Backbone atoms as SQL, in Angstrom:
CREATE TABLE atoms (id INTEGER PRIMARY KEY, chain TEXT, resi INTEGER, resn TEXT, atom TEXT, x REAL, y REAL, z REAL);
INSERT INTO atoms VALUES
  (1, 'A', 1, 'UNK', 'N', 1.126, -0.355, -0.369),
  (2, 'A', 1, 'UNK', 'CA', 0.199, -0.160, -0.184),
  (3, 'A', 1, 'UNK', 'C', 1.058, 1.346, 0.001),
  (4, 'A', 2, 'UNK', 'N', 0.260, 2.249, -1.017),
  (5, 'A', 2, 'UNK', 'CA', 1.135, 3.854, -0.561),
  (6, 'A', 2, 'UNK', 'C', 1.163, 3.757, 0.904),
  (7, 'A', 3, 'UNK', 'N', 2.681, 4.609, 1.418),
  (8, 'A', 3, 'UNK', 'CA', 1.762, 5.287, 2.610),
  (9, 'A', 3, 'UNK', 'C', 1.427, 7.059, 2.077),
  (10, 'A', 4, 'UNK', 'N', 0.337, 7.008, 2.762),
  (11, 'A', 4, 'UNK', 'CA', 0.119, 8.647, 2.403),
  (12, 'A', 4, 'UNK', 'C', 0.815, 9.997, 3.052),
  (13, 'A', 5, 'UNK', 'N', 1.097, 10.862, 2.933),
  (14, 'A', 5, 'UNK', 'CA', 1.397, 12.051, 3.413),
  (15, 'A', 5, 'UNK', 'C', 0.834, 12.343, 4.763),
  (16, 'A', 6, 'UNK', 'N', 2.157, 12.240, 5.580),
  (17, 'A', 6, 'UNK', 'CA', 1.723, 12.098, 6.941),
  (18, 'A', 6, 'UNK', 'C', 1.361, 13.661, 6.817),
  (19, 'A', 7, 'UNK', 'N', 0.788, 14.340, 8.301),
  (20, 'A', 7, 'UNK', 'CA', -0.354, 15.678, 8.061),
  (21, 'A', 7, 'UNK', 'C', 1.182, 16.477, 8.516),
  (22, 'A', 8, 'UNK', 'N', 2.130, 16.635, 8.624),
  (23, 'A', 8, 'UNK', 'CA', 3.547, 17.691, 7.921),
  (24, 'A', 8, 'UNK', 'C', 3.616, 17.796, 6.546),
  (25, 'A', 9, 'UNK', 'N', 3.462, 16.372, 5.782),
  (26, 'A', 9, 'UNK', 'CA', 3.576, 16.783, 4.866),
  (27, 'A', 9, 'UNK', 'C', 2.361, 17.497, 4.244),
  (28, 'A', 10, 'UNK', 'N', 1.432, 17.215, 4.810),
  (29, 'A', 10, 'UNK', 'CA', 0.423, 17.984, 3.631),
  (30, 'A', 10, 'UNK', 'C', 0.243, 19.646, 3.732),
  (31, 'A', 11, 'UNK', 'N', 0.837, 20.494, 4.241),
  (32, 'A', 11, 'UNK', 'CA', 0.847, 21.486, 4.165),
  (33, 'A', 11, 'UNK', 'C', 1.606, 21.717, 2.564),
  (34, 'A', 12, 'UNK', 'N', 1.190, 23.101, 2.490),
  (35, 'A', 12, 'UNK', 'CA', 1.805, 23.629, 0.616),
  (36, 'A', 12, 'UNK', 'C', 2.972, 23.402, 0.545),
  (37, 'A', 13, 'UNK', 'N', 3.128, 22.512, -0.183),
  (38, 'A', 13, 'UNK', 'CA', 5.028, 22.296, -0.814),
  (39, 'A', 13, 'UNK', 'C', 5.032, 23.771, -1.728),
  (40, 'A', 14, 'UNK', 'N', 6.746, 24.601, -1.096),
  (41, 'A', 14, 'UNK', 'CA', 6.688, 25.603, -1.103),
  (42, 'A', 14, 'UNK', 'C', 8.049, 25.145, -2.247),
  (43, 'A', 15, 'UNK', 'N', 8.565, 25.090, -1.332),
  (44, 'A', 15, 'UNK', 'CA', 10.451, 24.830, -2.177),
  (45, 'A', 15, 'UNK', 'C', 10.544, 23.465, -3.594),
  (46, 'A', 16, 'UNK', 'N', 11.008, 23.755, -3.898),
  (47, 'A', 16, 'UNK', 'CA', 10.992, 22.804, -5.827),
  (48, 'A', 16, 'UNK', 'C', 10.984, 21.295, -5.347),
  (49, 'A', 17, 'UNK', 'N', 11.725, 21.362, -3.689),
  (50, 'A', 17, 'UNK', 'CA', 12.187, 19.982, -3.532),
  (51, 'A', 17, 'UNK', 'C', 10.851, 19.484, -2.959),
  (52, 'A', 18, 'UNK', 'N', 10.111, 20.017, -2.362),
  (53, 'A', 18, 'UNK', 'CA', 8.819, 20.019, -1.302),
  (54, 'A', 18, 'UNK', 'C', 7.793, 19.484, -2.319),
  (55, 'A', 19, 'UNK', 'N', 7.766, 19.970, -3.401),
  (56, 'A', 19, 'UNK', 'CA', 6.940, 19.972, -5.157),
  (57, 'A', 19, 'UNK', 'C', 7.204, 18.861, -5.606),
  (58, 'A', 20, 'UNK', 'N', 8.238, 18.632, -5.884),
  (59, 'A', 20, 'UNK', 'CA', 8.827, 17.199, -6.850),
  (60, 'A', 20, 'UNK', 'C', 8.301, 16.211, -5.999),
  (61, 'A', 21, 'UNK', 'N', 8.831, 15.926, -4.729),
  (62, 'A', 21, 'UNK', 'CA', 8.554, 15.419, -3.708),
  (63, 'A', 21, 'UNK', 'C', 6.078, 14.853, -3.527),
  (64, 'A', 22, 'UNK', 'N', 6.656, 15.609, -3.459),
  (65, 'A', 22, 'UNK', 'CA', 4.283, 15.493, -3.676),
  (66, 'A', 22, 'UNK', 'C', 3.768, 14.800, -5.096),
  (67, 'A', 23, 'UNK', 'N', 5.140, 15.289, -6.242),
  (68, 'A', 23, 'UNK', 'CA', 4.232, 14.996, -7.317),
  (69, 'A', 23, 'UNK', 'C', 4.784, 13.758, -7.506),
  (70, 'A', 24, 'UNK', 'N', 5.454, 13.200, -7.029),
  (71, 'A', 24, 'UNK', 'CA', 6.498, 11.586, -6.793),
  (72, 'A', 24, 'UNK', 'C', 5.786, 11.056, -6.265),
  (73, 'A', 25, 'UNK', 'N', 4.666, 11.469, -4.870),
  (74, 'A', 25, 'UNK', 'CA', 3.582, 10.750, -4.149),
  (75, 'A', 25, 'UNK', 'C', 2.680, 10.962, -5.627),
  (76, 'A', 26, 'UNK', 'N', 2.483, 11.580, -6.123),
  (77, 'A', 26, 'UNK', 'CA', 0.679, 11.763, -6.655),
  (78, 'A', 26, 'UNK', 'C', 1.146, 10.931, -7.534),
  (79, 'A', 27, 'UNK', 'N', 2.095, 10.587, -8.008),
  (80, 'A', 27, 'UNK', 'CA', 2.510, 9.810, -8.995),
  (81, 'A', 27, 'UNK', 'C', 2.698, 8.035, -8.965),
  (82, 'A', 28, 'UNK', 'N', 3.081, 7.807, -7.417),
  (83, 'A', 28, 'UNK', 'CA', 3.282, 6.698, -6.824),
  (84, 'A', 28, 'UNK', 'C', 2.225, 5.952, -6.379),
  (85, 'A', 29, 'UNK', 'N', 0.305, 7.435, -5.997),
  (86, 'A', 29, 'UNK', 'CA', -0.742, 6.378, -5.867),
  (87, 'A', 29, 'UNK', 'C', -0.789, 6.335, -7.224),
  (88, 'A', 30, 'UNK', 'N', -1.356, 6.706, -8.493),
  (89, 'A', 30, 'UNK', 'CA', -1.489, 6.537, -9.651),
  (90, 'A', 30, 'UNK', 'C', -0.768, 5.344, -9.636),
  (91, 'A', 31, 'UNK', 'N', -0.244, 5.203, -9.939),
  (92, 'A', 31, 'UNK', 'CA', 0.871, 4.112, -10.605),
  (93, 'A', 31, 'UNK', 'C', 0.294, 2.890, -9.594),
  (94, 'A', 32, 'UNK', 'N', 0.242, 2.432, -8.146),
  (95, 'A', 32, 'UNK', 'CA', -0.863, 2.017, -6.944),
  (96, 'A', 32, 'UNK', 'C', -1.829, 1.326, -7.711),
  (97, 'A', 33, 'UNK', 'N', -3.156, 2.822, -7.814),
  (98, 'A', 33, 'UNK', 'CA', -4.581, 2.169, -8.657),
  (99, 'A', 33, 'UNK', 'C', -4.064, 1.984, -9.998),
  (100, 'A', 34, 'UNK', 'N', -3.469, 2.050, -10.523),
  (101, 'A', 34, 'UNK', 'CA', -3.494, 1.901, -12.297),
  (102, 'A', 34, 'UNK', 'C', -3.332, -0.162, -12.609),
  (103, 'A', 35, 'UNK', 'N', -2.129, -0.752, -11.241),
  (104, 'A', 35, 'UNK', 'CA', -1.863, -1.789, -11.312),
  (105, 'A', 35, 'UNK', 'C', -2.928, -2.864, -11.218),
  (106, 'A', 36, 'UNK', 'N', -3.631, -3.029, -10.772),
  (107, 'A', 36, 'UNK', 'CA', -4.293, -4.213, -10.560),
  (108, 'A', 36, 'UNK', 'C', -5.152, -4.570, -11.660),
  (109, 'A', 37, 'UNK', 'N', -5.154, -3.570, -12.475),
  (110, 'A', 37, 'UNK', 'CA', -6.558, -3.439, -13.321),
  (111, 'A', 37, 'UNK', 'C', -6.780, -3.048, -14.374),
  (112, 'A', 38, 'UNK', 'N', -5.127, -2.316, -14.516),
  (113, 'A', 38, 'UNK', 'CA', -4.646, -1.661, -15.747),
  (114, 'A', 38, 'UNK', 'C', -5.885, -0.976, -16.125),
  (115, 'A', 39, 'UNK', 'N', -6.665, -0.047, -14.921),
  (116, 'A', 39, 'UNK', 'CA', -7.612, 1.020, -15.632),
  (117, 'A', 39, 'UNK', 'C', -7.052, 2.517, -14.939),
  (118, 'A', 40, 'UNK', 'N', -7.431, 3.397, -15.138),
  (119, 'A', 40, 'UNK', 'CA', -7.076, 4.217, -15.235),
  (120, 'A', 40, 'UNK', 'C', -8.097, 5.063, -13.534),
  (121, 'A', 41, 'UNK', 'N', -8.491, 5.738, -13.140),
  (122, 'A', 41, 'UNK', 'CA', -9.230, 6.062, -11.507),
  (123, 'A', 41, 'UNK', 'C', -8.668, 7.218, -11.927),
  (124, 'A', 42, 'UNK', 'N', -9.667, 7.938, -11.212),
  (125, 'A', 42, 'UNK', 'CA', -10.259, 9.433, -11.240),
  (126, 'A', 42, 'UNK', 'C', -9.789, 10.160, -10.187),
  (127, 'A', 43, 'UNK', 'N', -9.215, 11.287, -10.625),
  (128, 'A', 43, 'UNK', 'CA', -8.632, 12.359, -10.127),
  (129, 'A', 43, 'UNK', 'C', -8.423, 12.129, -8.549),
  (130, 'A', 44, 'UNK', 'N', -9.999, 12.155, -8.348),
  (131, 'A', 44, 'UNK', 'CA', -10.427, 11.904, -6.525),
  (132, 'A', 44, 'UNK', 'C', -10.329, 10.828, -5.969),
  (133, 'A', 45, 'UNK', 'N', -9.974, 9.473, -6.854),
  (134, 'A', 45, 'UNK', 'CA', -8.850, 8.215, -6.125),
  (135, 'A', 45, 'UNK', 'C', -7.583, 8.531, -5.761),
  (136, 'A', 46, 'UNK', 'N', -7.023, 9.298, -6.701),
  (137, 'A', 46, 'UNK', 'CA', -5.695, 9.202, -6.666),
  (138, 'A', 46, 'UNK', 'C', -5.744, 9.689, -5.140),
  (139, 'A', 47, 'UNK', 'N', -6.109, 11.404, -5.485),
  (140, 'A', 47, 'UNK', 'CA', -6.087, 12.178, -4.310),
  (141, 'A', 47, 'UNK', 'C', -5.769, 11.468, -2.625),
  (142, 'A', 48, 'UNK', 'N', -7.236, 10.483, -2.868),
  (143, 'A', 48, 'UNK', 'CA', -7.237, 10.147, -2.293),
  (144, 'A', 48, 'UNK', 'C', -6.404, 9.132, -1.026),
  (145, 'A', 49, 'UNK', 'N', -5.438, 8.491, -2.176),
  (146, 'A', 49, 'UNK', 'CA', -4.656, 6.890, -2.425),
  (147, 'A', 49, 'UNK', 'C', -3.620, 7.631, -2.199),
  (148, 'A', 50, 'UNK', 'N', -3.047, 8.965, -2.590),
  (149, 'A', 50, 'UNK', 'CA', -2.016, 10.127, -2.022),
  (150, 'A', 50, 'UNK', 'C', -2.821, 10.078, -0.417),
  (151, 'A', 51, 'UNK', 'N', -3.507, 10.448, 0.313),
  (152, 'A', 51, 'UNK', 'CA', -3.603, 11.258, 0.906),
  (153, 'A', 51, 'UNK', 'C', -3.586, 12.588, 0.635),
  (154, 'A', 52, 'UNK', 'N', -4.097, 13.400, 0.244),
  (155, 'A', 52, 'UNK', 'CA', -4.574, 15.170, -0.729),
  (156, 'A', 52, 'UNK', 'C', -5.754, 14.543, -0.858),
  (157, 'A', 53, 'UNK', 'N', -5.788, 16.817, -1.040),
  (158, 'A', 53, 'UNK', 'CA', -7.081, 16.849, -1.707),
  (159, 'A', 53, 'UNK', 'C', -7.802, 16.774, -2.812),
  (160, 'A', 54, 'UNK', 'N', -8.383, 16.051, -3.732),
  (161, 'A', 54, 'UNK', 'CA', -8.980, 15.967, -5.082),
  (162, 'A', 54, 'UNK', 'C', -7.305, 18.208, -5.766),
  (163, 'A', 55, 'UNK', 'N', -8.313, 19.268, -4.836),
  (164, 'A', 55, 'UNK', 'CA', -8.131, 19.763, -5.065),
  (165, 'A', 55, 'UNK', 'C', -6.933, 20.380, -5.646),
  (166, 'A', 56, 'UNK', 'N', -5.925, 19.556, -4.396),
  (167, 'A', 56, 'UNK', 'CA', -4.316, 19.609, -4.190),
  (168, 'A', 56, 'UNK', 'C', -4.144, 19.076, -5.502),
  (169, 'A', 57, 'UNK', 'N', -4.270, 17.672, -6.260),
  (170, 'A', 57, 'UNK', 'CA', -4.118, 17.682, -7.650),
  (171, 'A', 57, 'UNK', 'C', -3.659, 18.352, -8.298),
  (172, 'A', 58, 'UNK', 'N', -4.800, 19.194, -8.914),
  (173, 'A', 58, 'UNK', 'CA', -4.923, 19.899, -10.100),
  (174, 'A', 58, 'UNK', 'C', -3.565, 21.568, -9.926),
  (175, 'A', 59, 'UNK', 'N', -2.858, 21.343, -8.281),
  (176, 'A', 59, 'UNK', 'CA', -1.992, 22.293, -8.657),
  (177, 'A', 59, 'UNK', 'C', -0.579, 21.694, -9.757),
  (178, 'A', 60, 'UNK', 'N', -0.752, 19.974, -9.774),
  (179, 'A', 60, 'UNK', 'CA', 0.463, 19.100, -10.176),
  (180, 'A', 60, 'UNK', 'C', -0.041, 19.359, -11.485),
  (181, 'A', 61, 'UNK', 'N', -1.393, 18.230, -11.861),
  (182, 'A', 61, 'UNK', 'CA', -1.919, 17.934, -12.561),
  (183, 'A', 61, 'UNK', 'C', -2.734, 18.342, -13.011),
  (184, 'A', 62, 'UNK', 'N', -3.193, 18.696, -14.844),
  (185, 'A', 62, 'UNK', 'CA', -4.279, 19.178, -14.796),
  (186, 'A', 62, 'UNK', 'C', -5.252, 18.539, -15.543),
  (187, 'A', 63, 'UNK', 'N', -5.353, 17.733, -15.537),
  (188, 'A', 63, 'UNK', 'CA', -6.044, 16.005, -15.544),
  (189, 'A', 63, 'UNK', 'C', -5.993, 14.346, -15.450),
  (190, 'A', 64, 'UNK', 'N', -6.387, 13.861, -15.342),
  (191, 'A', 64, 'UNK', 'CA', -6.303, 12.668, -14.423),
  (192, 'A', 64, 'UNK', 'C', -5.612, 11.739, -15.982),
  (193, 'A', 65, 'UNK', 'N', -5.550, 12.008, -17.349),
  (194, 'A', 65, 'UNK', 'CA', -5.417, 11.619, -18.549),
  (195, 'A', 65, 'UNK', 'C', -3.154, 12.146, -17.228),
  (196, 'A', 66, 'UNK', 'N', -3.260, 13.599, -17.744),
  (197, 'A', 66, 'UNK', 'CA', -2.263, 13.783, -18.205),
  (198, 'A', 66, 'UNK', 'C', -1.065, 13.176, -16.459),
  (199, 'A', 67, 'UNK', 'N', -1.839, 13.592, -15.202),
  (200, 'A', 67, 'UNK', 'CA', -1.286, 11.916, -14.047),
  (201, 'A', 67, 'UNK', 'C', -0.622, 10.835, -14.927),
  (202, 'A', 68, 'UNK', 'N', -1.455, 10.256, -15.709),
  (203, 'A', 68, 'UNK', 'CA', -0.828, 8.559, -16.652),
  (204, 'A', 68, 'UNK', 'C', 0.123, 9.500, -17.664),
  (205, 'A', 69, 'UNK', 'N', -0.596, 10.260, -18.430),
  (206, 'A', 69, 'UNK', 'CA', 1.509, 10.330, -19.785),
  (207, 'A', 69, 'UNK', 'C', 2.276, 10.308, -18.509),
  (208, 'A', 70, 'UNK', 'N', 1.927, 11.656, -17.043),
  (209, 'A', 70, 'UNK', 'CA', 3.160, 11.277, -16.394),
  (210, 'A', 70, 'UNK', 'C', 3.992, 10.779, -16.080),
  (211, 'A', 71, 'UNK', 'N', 3.251, 9.516, -15.460),
  (212, 'A', 71, 'UNK', 'CA', 3.271, 7.801, -14.670),
  (213, 'A', 71, 'UNK', 'C', 4.277, 7.340, -16.701),
  (214, 'A', 72, 'UNK', 'N', 3.650, 6.702, -17.231),
  (215, 'A', 72, 'UNK', 'CA', 4.341, 7.004, -17.978),
  (216, 'A', 72, 'UNK', 'C', 6.203, 7.386, -18.597),
  (217, 'A', 73, 'UNK', 'N', 6.013, 8.301, -18.613),
  (218, 'A', 73, 'UNK', 'CA', 7.570, 9.344, -19.124),
  (219, 'A', 73, 'UNK', 'C', 7.785, 8.186, -17.600),
  (220, 'A', 74, 'UNK', 'N', 7.949, 8.814, -16.603),
  (221, 'A', 74, 'UNK', 'CA', 8.503, 8.098, -15.469),
  (222, 'A', 74, 'UNK', 'C', 9.275, 7.107, -16.226),
  (223, 'A', 75, 'UNK', 'N', 8.220, 6.105, -16.120),
  (224, 'A', 75, 'UNK', 'CA', 8.767, 5.041, -16.852),
  (225, 'A', 75, 'UNK', 'C', 9.348, 4.913, -18.087),
  (226, 'A', 76, 'UNK', 'N', 9.565, 5.547, -19.296),
  (227, 'A', 76, 'UNK', 'CA', 10.122, 5.786, -19.927),
  (228, 'A', 76, 'UNK', 'C', 11.682, 6.155, -19.434),
  (229, 'A', 77, 'UNK', 'N', 11.658, 7.220, -18.693),
  (230, 'A', 77, 'UNK', 'CA', 13.008, 7.582, -18.044),
  (231, 'A', 77, 'UNK', 'C', 14.009, 6.806, -17.234),
  (232, 'A', 78, 'UNK', 'N', 13.115, 6.092, -16.943),
  (233, 'A', 78, 'UNK', 'CA', 13.736, 4.547, -15.579),
  (234, 'A', 78, 'UNK', 'C', 14.415, 4.017, -17.194),
  (235, 'A', 79, 'UNK', 'N', 13.572, 3.450, -18.004),
  (236, 'A', 79, 'UNK', 'CA', 14.182, 2.688, -19.130),
  (237, 'A', 79, 'UNK', 'C', 15.586, 3.286, -19.423),
  (238, 'A', 80, 'UNK', 'N', 15.515, 4.939, -20.436),
  (239, 'A', 80, 'UNK', 'CA', 16.816, 5.333, -21.195),
  (240, 'A', 80, 'UNK', 'C', 17.319, 5.502, -19.868),
  (241, 'A', 81, 'UNK', 'N', 16.865, 5.913, -18.049),
  (242, 'A', 81, 'UNK', 'CA', 18.330, 5.909, -17.938),
  (243, 'A', 81, 'UNK', 'C', 19.053, 4.828, -17.187),
  (244, 'A', 82, 'UNK', 'N', 18.588, 2.905, -16.903),
  (245, 'A', 82, 'UNK', 'CA', 18.953, 1.730, -17.162),
  (246, 'A', 82, 'UNK', 'C', 19.829, 1.355, -18.919),
  (247, 'A', 83, 'UNK', 'N', 19.255, 2.332, -19.344),
  (248, 'A', 83, 'UNK', 'CA', 20.316, 1.873, -21.278),
  (249, 'A', 83, 'UNK', 'C', 21.340, 2.466, -21.132),
  (250, 'A', 84, 'UNK', 'N', 21.238, 4.076, -20.476),
  (251, 'A', 84, 'UNK', 'CA', 22.561, 4.747, -20.819),
  (252, 'A', 84, 'UNK', 'C', 23.671, 4.844, -19.820),
  (253, 'A', 85, 'UNK', 'N', 23.080, 4.011, -18.528),
  (254, 'A', 85, 'UNK', 'CA', 24.089, 3.497, -17.854),
  (255, 'A', 85, 'UNK', 'C', 24.986, 1.957, -17.964),
  (256, 'A', 86, 'UNK', 'N', 24.104, 1.666, -19.026),
  (257, 'A', 86, 'UNK', 'CA', 24.767, 0.240, -18.950),
  (258, 'A', 86, 'UNK', 'C', 25.561, 0.611, -20.532),
  (259, 'A', 87, 'UNK', 'N', 25.466, 1.603, -21.079),
  (260, 'A', 87, 'UNK', 'CA', 25.980, 1.627, -22.386),
  (261, 'A', 87, 'UNK', 'C', 27.206, 2.630, -22.329),
  (262, 'A', 88, 'UNK', 'N', 26.863, 3.542, -20.502),
  (263, 'A', 88, 'UNK', 'CA', 28.641, 3.774, -20.253),
  (264, 'A', 88, 'UNK', 'C', 29.397, 3.486, -19.483),
  (265, 'A', 89, 'UNK', 'N', 28.926, 1.527, -19.433),
  (266, 'A', 89, 'UNK', 'CA', 29.709, 1.186, -18.610),
  (267, 'A', 89, 'UNK', 'C', 30.757, 0.669, -20.017),
  (268, 'A', 90, 'UNK', 'N', 32.149, 0.021, -19.221),
  (269, 'A', 90, 'UNK', 'CA', 32.866, -1.161, -20.188),
  (270, 'A', 90, 'UNK', 'C', 32.951, -2.091, -20.753),
  (271, 'A', 91, 'UNK', 'N', 31.813, -2.535, -20.206),
  (272, 'A', 91, 'UNK', 'CA', 31.358, -4.230, -20.993),
  (273, 'A', 91, 'UNK', 'C', 30.902, -3.365, -21.897),
  (274, 'A', 92, 'UNK', 'N', 31.165, -4.854, -22.963),
  (275, 'A', 92, 'UNK', 'CA', 30.744, -5.182, -24.527),
  (276, 'A', 92, 'UNK', 'C', 29.127, -5.227, -24.159),
  (277, 'A', 93, 'UNK', 'N', 28.094, -4.780, -24.403),
  (278, 'A', 93, 'UNK', 'CA', 26.654, -4.392, -24.969),
  (279, 'A', 93, 'UNK', 'C', 26.518, -5.088, -26.396),
  (280, 'A', 94, 'UNK', 'N', 25.469, -6.198, -25.725),
  (281, 'A', 94, 'UNK', 'CA', 25.899, -6.888, -26.901),
  (282, 'A', 94, 'UNK', 'C', 23.348, -7.304, -26.909),
  (283, 'A', 95, 'UNK', 'N', 23.213, -7.948, -28.089),
  (284, 'A', 95, 'UNK', 'CA', 21.741, -7.758, -28.051),
  (285, 'A', 95, 'UNK', 'C', 20.316, -8.401, -26.515),
  (286, 'A', 96, 'UNK', 'N', 22.284, -9.708, -26.549),
  (287, 'A', 96, 'UNK', 'CA', 21.386, -9.957, -24.810),
  (288, 'A', 96, 'UNK', 'C', 21.040, -9.151, -23.600),
  (289, 'A', 97, 'UNK', 'N', 22.140, -8.541, -23.779),
  (290, 'A', 97, 'UNK', 'CA', 21.738, -6.861, -22.707),
  (291, 'A', 97, 'UNK', 'C', 20.858, -5.773, -23.103),
  (292, 'A', 98, 'UNK', 'N', 20.275, -5.858, -23.460),
  (293, 'A', 98, 'UNK', 'CA', 20.200, -4.367, -24.703),
  (294, 'A', 98, 'UNK', 'C', 18.163, -5.757, -24.402),
  (295, 'A', 99, 'UNK', 'N', 18.336, -6.832, -24.585),
  (296, 'A', 99, 'UNK', 'CA', 16.880, -8.062, -24.653),
  (297, 'A', 99, 'UNK', 'C', 16.601, -7.343, -22.573),
  (298, 'A', 100, 'UNK', 'N', 17.559, -7.627, -22.269),
  (299, 'A', 100, 'UNK', 'CA', 17.181, -8.544, -20.478),
  (300, 'A', 100, 'UNK', 'C', 16.469, -6.640, -19.853),
  (301, 'A', 101, 'UNK', 'N', 16.982, -5.746, -20.618),
  (302, 'A', 101, 'UNK', 'CA', 17.214, -4.245, -20.243),
  (303, 'A', 101, 'UNK', 'C', 15.369, -3.425, -20.506),
  (304, 'A', 102, 'UNK', 'N', 15.411, -4.577, -22.206),
  (305, 'A', 102, 'UNK', 'CA', 14.170, -4.376, -21.802),
  (306, 'A', 102, 'UNK', 'C', 12.514, -4.975, -21.685),
  (307, 'A', 103, 'UNK', 'N', 12.992, -6.626, -21.291),
  (308, 'A', 103, 'UNK', 'CA', 11.978, -7.312, -20.119),
  (309, 'A', 103, 'UNK', 'C', 11.959, -7.114, -19.151),
  (310, 'A', 104, 'UNK', 'N', 13.296, -6.100, -18.135),
  (311, 'A', 104, 'UNK', 'CA', 13.069, -5.859, -16.725),
  (312, 'A', 104, 'UNK', 'C', 12.125, -4.778, -16.720),
  (313, 'A', 105, 'UNK', 'N', 12.693, -3.125, -18.059),
  (314, 'A', 105, 'UNK', 'CA', 11.815, -2.606, -17.297),
  (315, 'A', 105, 'UNK', 'C', 10.546, -2.193, -18.775),
  (316, 'A', 106, 'UNK', 'N', 10.444, -2.374, -19.009),
  (317, 'A', 106, 'UNK', 'CA', 9.033, -2.583, -20.878),
  (318, 'A', 106, 'UNK', 'C', 7.711, -3.587, -20.417),
  (319, 'A', 107, 'UNK', 'N', 9.060, -4.974, -20.108),
  (320, 'A', 107, 'UNK', 'CA', 7.995, -6.623, -20.507),
  (321, 'A', 107, 'UNK', 'C', 7.835, -6.906, -18.777),
  (322, 'A', 108, 'UNK', 'N', 8.390, -6.645, -17.772),
  (323, 'A', 108, 'UNK', 'CA', 7.949, -7.372, -16.537),
  (324, 'A', 108, 'UNK', 'C', 7.285, -6.174, -16.132),
  (325, 'A', 109, 'UNK', 'N', 7.554, -4.920, -16.473),
  (326, 'A', 109, 'UNK', 'CA', 7.041, -3.707, -15.450),
  (327, 'A', 109, 'UNK', 'C', 5.000, -3.146, -15.791),
  (328, 'A', 110, 'UNK', 'N', 4.256, -4.677, -15.700),
  (329, 'A', 110, 'UNK', 'CA', 3.011, -4.593, -16.542),
  (330, 'A', 110, 'UNK', 'C', 2.457, -3.505, -16.498),
  (331, 'A', 111, 'UNK', 'N', 2.755, -2.251, -16.200),
  (332, 'A', 111, 'UNK', 'CA', 2.195, -0.825, -16.541),
  (333, 'A', 111, 'UNK', 'C', 3.127, 0.040, -17.552),
  (334, 'A', 112, 'UNK', 'N', 3.936, -0.301, -17.791),
  (335, 'A', 112, 'UNK', 'CA', 4.430, 0.543, -19.171),
  (336, 'A', 112, 'UNK', 'C', 3.501, -0.295, -20.500),
  (337, 'A', 113, 'UNK', 'N', 3.605, -1.036, -21.443),
  (338, 'A', 113, 'UNK', 'CA', 3.055, -1.192, -22.594),
  (339, 'A', 113, 'UNK', 'C', 1.828, -0.854, -22.438),
  (340, 'A', 114, 'UNK', 'N', 0.971, -1.042, -21.140),
  (341, 'A', 114, 'UNK', 'CA', -0.353, -0.785, -21.829),
  (342, 'A', 114, 'UNK', 'C', -0.590, 0.894, -20.990),
  (343, 'A', 115, 'UNK', 'N', -0.085, 1.090, -20.657),
  (344, 'A', 115, 'UNK', 'CA', 0.850, 2.366, -20.513),
  (345, 'A', 115, 'UNK', 'C', 0.797, 3.599, -21.989),
  (346, 'A', 116, 'UNK', 'N', 1.314, 3.136, -22.337),
  (347, 'A', 116, 'UNK', 'CA', 1.778, 3.444, -23.517),
  (348, 'A', 116, 'UNK', 'C', 0.648, 3.035, -25.250),
  (349, 'A', 117, 'UNK', 'N', -0.052, 2.903, -24.587),
  (350, 'A', 117, 'UNK', 'CA', -1.346, 2.622, -25.538),
  (351, 'A', 117, 'UNK', 'C', -2.333, 3.236, -25.000),
  (352, 'A', 118, 'UNK', 'N', -2.292, 4.706, -23.918),
  (353, 'A', 118, 'UNK', 'CA', -3.278, 4.561, -23.674),
  (354, 'A', 118, 'UNK', 'C', -3.684, 6.448, -24.413);
């Protein structure tokens, strides 16, 4: 279960780090709700899962679709970060290495491919 934001974290995020943490908490909640049924829950459900007011959600995302686009972008970023880290290593890089990265970040990650189709 996603940890709800603590009471002290429910206060308005002011600095960039707090805002980034709040945005990540929203994406974590959306991912948790999306996972089991691969269905896009509404903004109110994501807000409740994150322990936030529904109105707070709109400070970070304009719609539920923008939440799930950001979630897919986060998945894609993690894939490319893993790929770049592997390419920058001194070891040889082959098709098996690429297949392993694709498997880990796209195939085994239940939400990656379905979200790419939404």
